N, C-alpha and C positions, 0 to 999 in steps of 0.2 A: 475135580479140581484139587490141586495140592497146596494152594495158598493157605496161609494161616487164617486169612479172613474167611475162607470157605468153611473152616472147621470150628471157628470160635464165633458164637452168636452174640456175645457181649464184648464191648471194648475192654481192654485190659486196665484202663484207669477209671476209677469210680466217677460216675457223673458225666463222662465224656461220650461223644459219639465216635464211631470209627473215623469219620471225616475229621473231627477235631483232633483225634489222636494222631492220625497220619500227618496233619498239618504241623503238629508239634515235633515231628521227627526231622532229623537232618535229611537232605535230599538223597543221600546214599542209602540210609535205612528205609526211606520211603520207597525207593526203587526196588529194594530187596523184597518188600512186601508184595509189590505189584508184578515183578518179573515173571513169576510162575503162571500168570494169567494171560490168556489170549486177549486180543483187543476187545472182542465181544464180551468176554467175561469181566474185564476191567470196567467196561461201560455199564454192565449190569450192576456191579457193586457200587459204582459211583452214584448210581441213581436208585439203588434199592433202599428199602426202609431199614434193613439191618445195618446198612452202612451209615445212614444219616440219623437214625434215632439216637436220642440220649438214653441213658440207663433208666431214667424214671418213666420213659415212654414204652418200655418193654413190659408185657404182662408179667405179673409176679409168679414165682414158682410156688409149688405146694397146693394144698387144698384151700379154697376160699369160695364164698358165695357171691360177694360183691367186691369189685375193685373200684375204689374211689380215686379218681384223679382230681384232687383239689388244687387248682392252679390259677394263677393270674391270667389276665387277658393277654393273648398273643403267645402263650406258653407252647402251643401246639396240641391242644386238647382234641380238636376236631380231627387232625391228621392221625393222632393216636387211636381215636375211636374207629375211624374208617379202616385203618390198617389192621386193627384187632379183629374187626368183622371179617375182612378178607382173609386173614390168616386162619380164622376158624373155619371158613368155607373151604379153602384150598387144602387144609390139613385134615379135612373130613371130621372135624370136631363138632360142627354145628351145621345143620341143613336148614333150619328155620330160625330167623333172627328178627326180633322186633326192634324197630327204631322209634324211639319216643322223644318228642321235643315239646317245647312250650306251646307252640301252635303248629298247625298243619303247614303253614308257610315256612316256619323255622325248620321243620323236618326237610321240606323240599329244598329250600334255598341254602341251607347250611350243611345238613348231614348227608344229603343225597347229591345235590347239584353244585355244592360249594367248591371253591378252588382247592380245598383239602378234603372234599367229600368222597363218598364211595365211588361215584362214577368216574371222577378224574383219576383216582388211585387205581381203579380197576383197569382203566385204559393204559395207565403207565405200566401196570404189571402184565398187560396183554391177557387179561381175563375176559372172556366173552360174557356178555350180559344182554338181557332184554329188559327195557325199562318202560313201565306203564305209568306215565306221569299222572294221569287222572286218578289212579288208584294208589299212587305212591308205593308201587311194588317193583322190585328188581329181581329178575330170575337169572340164575347162573346155570345154563343148560349142561355144561360139562360136569357139574357137580350136583345136579338135581337139587339146587339150593334156592332159597327165597328169602329176601328181606322185605318187610312190610312196615310202612310208616303209620304212626299214630300220634294224635295230639293229646296233650295233658288237659286240654279243655273238655274232652269227652271221654272220661275213663271207662264208660259203659261199653265203648267199642272194643275193649279188651276182653269182654266176657266170652266170646265165641272161640277165637283162635287159640293155638298153643304153639310154644316155641322151645328151642333148645337154649338160646341165649337172648340177651337184650342189651341194647346200647341206649342209655338215657343221657340226653344232652341238656345242660343248664337246668338241672333239677331245682336249683334255688329260685328259679323264675317260673316254675310251674304254677298254673292257676289253681289246680285241684291236686296238689302234690300227694297228700295222704291217700285220697281215693284212688288216684292213678297208680301209685306205688303198690297198694294192696291188690288191685286188679292184676297188675303186672306179675306180682309174685305168684298168683294163682294160675296164670297161664304160661309161665316159664317152667314147664314140667316135662318136656320131652327128653328122653335119654337119661344118662346117669351122671352127667357133668353139667348141670344147669348153672349158668353164670350170668351176672349182670355187671356191665361196666357203666359207671356214672362219670361223666366229664362235666365239671361245673366250677365256676367261680363261687366260692362259698358265701353264704349269708347265715346269720344265726337263727334260722328257722327251725322249729321243733323237729321236723323230720330229718334235717341235716344232722342235728345234734344226736338224734337217736341212732342213726345209721353209723355215724362215726364211732360211737361207743360200742357197737355190736362187735363181739369177738371174731365173727366170721367175715368182717370187712377188712380188706387190705387197703391201706391208704398210701398214695403217692402224692406228695406235696411239692409244688414248684412255683417259682416266681416268674413273672413276665420276662425279667432280664436274663434268665437262663437260656432263652431262645434268641439272644441278641444277634447271633450270626445270621438269623433269618428275618430280622426286623430292621427297618431303616434306622440309621444312627440318629437322624433328626427326631424320629418318634421316641426312641429310647431316652434321648436327652430331654425332650419335652416332658415325658412322664416323670422322670427323676426331678426335674426342676419344679414342676407344678404339684406333684402328689407324693413324692417320697417322704415318708414319715408321718403323713396325714392319716386320719382315720380311713378316708376313702382309698388312699393308696395302699394302706395295710390290707384292706379287704380285697380290692380289685387287682392290685399288682402283686402283692406278697401272699395272697390267698389265706389270710388269717380269718378264723371264725371269731368275730369280736362279740363281746357281751354288749348288753344295752348301754347306751351312752349315759353317763352320770348326769343327772339333771334334766334329761329328756322328759317331755310331758307324756309321751307315748312309749310303750315297750312292745317288742315283738310278741311277747306272751299275751299282753292285753289285746292286741289286734287279732291274734289267732283265736282268742276266746270269743271275739265279736265277729268272726267270719261265718258267713252262711252261703249256701248255694240254693236256697229255696226262696224264690221271689214271692213277696206278698201278693195276695189276690188283687189288691186295689191300693192305690196311693191317693191320699188326700191332695197332695201337691207335689210337683216336681219342678226343680229349678236348675238352670244352667248358670254356673258361677265362673267369672273371669277375673284373673289377676293379670292385667295386660302387660305385654312387652312392647317396646317401641321399635326395635330393629330385629333383623333376622340374619346375623352373621355368626361365624363360629364362636365368637366371644360373647354373643348375646345371651341374656337370661331367657329361660323358657317362658312361654305364656302359660300360666296356670289355667286349666280349663277342665272343669269337672261337672258331672251331673249327679244330683242327689234328690232323694224323695223322702216323704214322710207317710207312714201308713195309717190305718184307722186307729191304731192303738197309740199313736204319737211317737213311734220309733222311727229313727232316721236311718236311711240306707244310702251308702255310696254306690252309685250305679255304673259310672263310667269315668275313666280318667283319660282325657284326650290331649293332655298337655304335651307340648313340644316347642322347639324353636320355630317360630312362624313370623311372617310379616303381619302388620296390623290388618291388612285386607284379608289375609289367609285365616287368621284366628277369628275375625268377625264372621266370615263365611262359615267356618266350622261351627261357631257358636249357634248360628241360625240353623244350620243343618241338624245339630244336636237338639235344639229346641223343637224342631218338627219331628225328628226321629222318635223322641220320647214323649211327644205331646205335652211339652212342659208348660207351666203356667207363667214363668217369669225368667228373664235373663237378668242377673245381678252382676254388676261389675264395679271394681274399685277404680275410681277416676282421679286419684291424686295427681297422676302424671298426664292424664289426657283430658281433664275437664269434660266439656260436653262433646268433645270430638268422638269419644267412643259411642255415645248414643247416636250421633248423626251418622256414623259409619254403619252401625247396625241397622238403622232405619233406612239407609240407602239401599240395603239388600232386601229388607222387608219392612215396610212402614207400619205393618200391623203387629209387630212384635211387642209383647208386654215387657217393659224394661224398667229397671231401677238402678240408680247409681248410689254407691256407698263411698264414704270417706274414711280413711284410716286416721281418725282423730285420736285414737288411743294406741298405746304401744302394742306391738305384735303379741307379746306374751300375755297382756291383759285380754286381748281378743281370743287368744288360743286356749287359755286355761279353762274357760267354761265349756268349750267343746271337748277337750280332753277329759273333763269331769263327766261329761255325758257318756263317753266310752266306758269309764270306770263304773258308772251306774248301770251299765248294760242297756243303754238307750240308743247307741249308734252302732250300725253294722256295716260290714263290707260285703257286698253281694259279689263274691268271687275274690280274686287276688289281684292286687295292684302293686307289684314289686317295687317300682321306682318311687311311687308316692309313699308307700309304707316305709321304705328306707329313709325317706326324707322326714317322715313323722318321728321315726325312732332314733334319728341321729341329730336332729336339730335341738339345740339347747338355747335358753334365753340369752346367753352371752355370745351366741354365734353371730358374726357380722354378716354372713351371707343371707341372701333373700330367698327363702324357701317358697318358690312360686306355687308348687302343687299344694303345699300345706296351706298357703294363703287362700287359694281358691276353695279348698275344702272347708276352711274356717268360715269363709263368707257364705258358702252354701248352707251349712248347718246353722249358722247364726240366723239367716233369713228364715229357715224352716222351723227352728226349735227354740230360738231365743227371742228374736224380735216379734215373732207371731204370738208370744205369750203376753205381750204388752197390751192387754185389753182392759179398758177402764171398768170399774165397778160402779154402775150408776143406780142409785136408789136401792142399794142392797141386792141388786140382781146381777149376777155374773153372767153376762151375755155370752162370753166365750164358752163357759161350762154348759149353758143352756143350748147353745148351737151344737156343741159336741154331742150332747145327749140326743138331740133331735137327729143329728147326722147318723149316729149309730143305729137309731131306730129305723130311719128311712134314708139310706145313703144316696138314693136317686133323686131326692128333692121333690117328690110328689106325694 
């Protein structure tokens, strides 16, 4: 090919894709670029990654260990990752590539099978592959190459295999980020050019901050709106109108790594200190807590729905966050399912908006459920402060990672008018387990609660 496009891999104007560049030219100049190409060659370039990618989506030049694409939602991170993987395979730079996502389902649905994932892009580039869905493995027979998927929920799965490269998606949402990252570094050891690509919307988690500061990390930062040509105008307008300039917008759209919110009762550092992956041998009590929602539309609040427990030593553990936008019937059913899944002792629900309706709905699903209604007679901050203090005192732990809930804890401040549903549910759960349960009367000089605890520790099985 003699076209300028064929010999230049980057567009001549910084930040533009070739497509954007050609659109900016006059029809005559545009024709001069395309005239040397056959019809097939022109079609190839019009659909190729080189032609459509923006400058920030090209792998950086030079020596580097980690390439961080810190970008807003809709930037094109997944497409960038998939094309980078395929470039490595077709250029004989990498034969074994690990694909690591938040969950196994995320790896499958986004990185591999997604509309911008590896399979779709391989088909577009006419690269032959064999896909084993059950194993999350893609073989490329013409290149003797293999991609293998892994979940950040199970870092120990990375102990055996070894790779040339790795693509890590949404690192900020990984449940066991540090453990998974460390295991990945140890198994990315084949060849002489080991590299890792991270595509993520950033959050101020310790690992993110650590990697960004590493001199061997190359960073490409980008905003959601840089990809406006490939996003619906209605979506872009909605995002600007609702979130531009807000803290959430700065993080999710502009990809800023924000510090802790001034005045927030929780901080990311505090939560990280209270994170554990070792489940206690036994729980004294487990509760399911509900902060109810009334409707289930796009504009509706989420239903806060969490599970928490307290161990023999009186330490509280957040066990599960099942919050989402649901109809009343859906969250009632889910609450009952969680109650049975965790063998819980109680469902506790705020009833300011629902009165006795919540209890009647729960009992319509299972009449034997142990249930307690609570009323928000005190302000939110008054209820939340004692629970935040328990974290500071090292008495509350998160069993795993709960990214959305933790973001809510660390960004909500007492003057925030929004209703933090997940935070509310967590506060009700730990209030029931660790605050209200302490209200035991002292009769005749005998502290029956203390006596019961001593007896329990001596004989936890009650015989």
